[in-house]
Steps between C-alpha positions, in 0.01 A plus 500: 500500500469373852298177529169533698469332830301169474218484747242231575201620688331189649146479636331157494182596686164420335328785670406841374598734793756766571804267490414372152428855368823618657707239318379621171552858590850431607579313179374790299710746697823304475425425134597854400869455590545121552436177311200370697313169488201445719447136622140416609264208549343387177141608456512723805381861529853623419532273192162616371609864543808442295361295221395782266799722537856499364678748724600258775643155430338233717530129572195317632591194715268203533514341851293331754662538837628827647702316765728313252452454130733323253319653211581847634855397575560383144303789325660783689845354503488467124388860438750647758785327303360606153436860595816537707314631794715668758231648735188348640233713678249255665161586627370246743649233731346153436704419184826605656577126581477407128689816393791448742571174319439658161753779554783273622805534282393831347682823612163662589419831684179378682267759632184421698237787489281494816152667447270322771525460872608137586386332827675162488870506588729330244686293754726204469808373314320470167393864502842620598642316206231628255531873605879481508491527120326841526706817445231763570182515690289796369204619704237764412483671836663524849229256639586245234874529550454434871270209424754347250783528764279326751363221274762415251843344595768785487799396292825707586551580135139610418412868476167651620349799330181700456397589144166691489289408198438760246184622336436670163333783670370811316412846610295612800218605276487154338476353838236721665302737272437232246241357743140504391253668732258263665240501778563181693809444703731289292695245697744250349691190596761341278645165564468133405217325666685299765492462882663793673473750209228696666177464286297370787606762745444778230141371449426496878660843561240650254204398724539820701475722179174314415346549839592871504334536148823600340475416131791288375622242253772243576688352213719177574748452217720200471531140373466203710693196645202253490126487472484445882646838567252657261200337659606614850510862385181478302326349801622797710363742243165316460436507879563875527196732498688721247598224255387706205772754593780251472642376167748215434678612180748208475838554331494830306766644266390863558565532879620858450155603363335380816753668726438832330137471596588386851445716814614245758735209441411257768773245555466296820757234408662284765832590367693615186845535378481815273138503357494634146132594514534690823778717351304546177191606693706761698622631168154533370402712807273250674473510876668179617408288803684185628572295806812597706715198403802409291592769255229749553663689792791546265295714279417727785873531573562599135249785539195367324163608630304182567279358778592193702288319751582223743579170327191301445262751677205506267297731733788756488525461127122555464505809711797645320323446172199705617729769633671532160176486314355787705817713428584368153583837334747589775639137493553515126684831533725359778574205268617704198858525639522124460509541130834683486639268765428198289687668210792573734545155653412267220695627201582277198841628449595443871376140502682417173828652633468300826450173310792567251737543800456138605489330163809322383 
């Protein structure tokens, strides 16, 4: 019997956003055919998600500094040797300094998976050394691939590739006709409460609906990265004349249930790599609105029916929201084609096949 490929999926973030969820999803996907261990920060969101399950092996790592950590160095190096890891798929960037030293001496296939747009160029001799150890840079979209080539030092031996994330999508009827009838316009935003994620703009854009007496409910789903971020959004909601129409739900495990009730998915983010919630909203037949930045024009190129407005233009966002609300039945019908497109582009078998091609 052929030995399974040994893979370490590493994500040491303490947050609870798309990157962290994606690391768990990828570990589950590869675990079907590979010997997978997920390395994470001790007592983090990822660690808590894995504690009460036995399908995925995991190693919680206790460390203080993300810049350089001796405790991470010793812990990870020990586990790599004991588990005979030959492939590492790393989510993030900050811990690469420690991991570069950690991997020295091991015949390792190092893959960095890029899921967010980076703004600070990794320049200088140190970064060139660190990234010289990387065999593959995997991006989730054309936008991200271009961003990686611009920001990250390009080693001659490194390969660059796009692998679309997959989704356990079901049938068209599960996505659309499962929706429960309702009177108010249901608007949803999904994302962690953090600057640039669009909650403030989403709330402000709804003012036009209120002034035109269009009944609506806005649900904001997502965890937070600090009490300050929560208070800023709460203050914005409190000051709005329609505050009783806006609901901060926090982190929820049943996002799909909300999306099945959603008419409009309002996502005025300052930039995304390949947003999970946006794709899931399209698969559930919601009419999707975003700013024309980063990856969102790519969805239009792929054939999805979505609405884009000028980046950061809340007035245009507000006007578009009213326009869609007035024509919501036609808009929902126009969005139905998105369901099949999601199933076509983001297949589980295709993502698995692409990953297996690059694993040693």
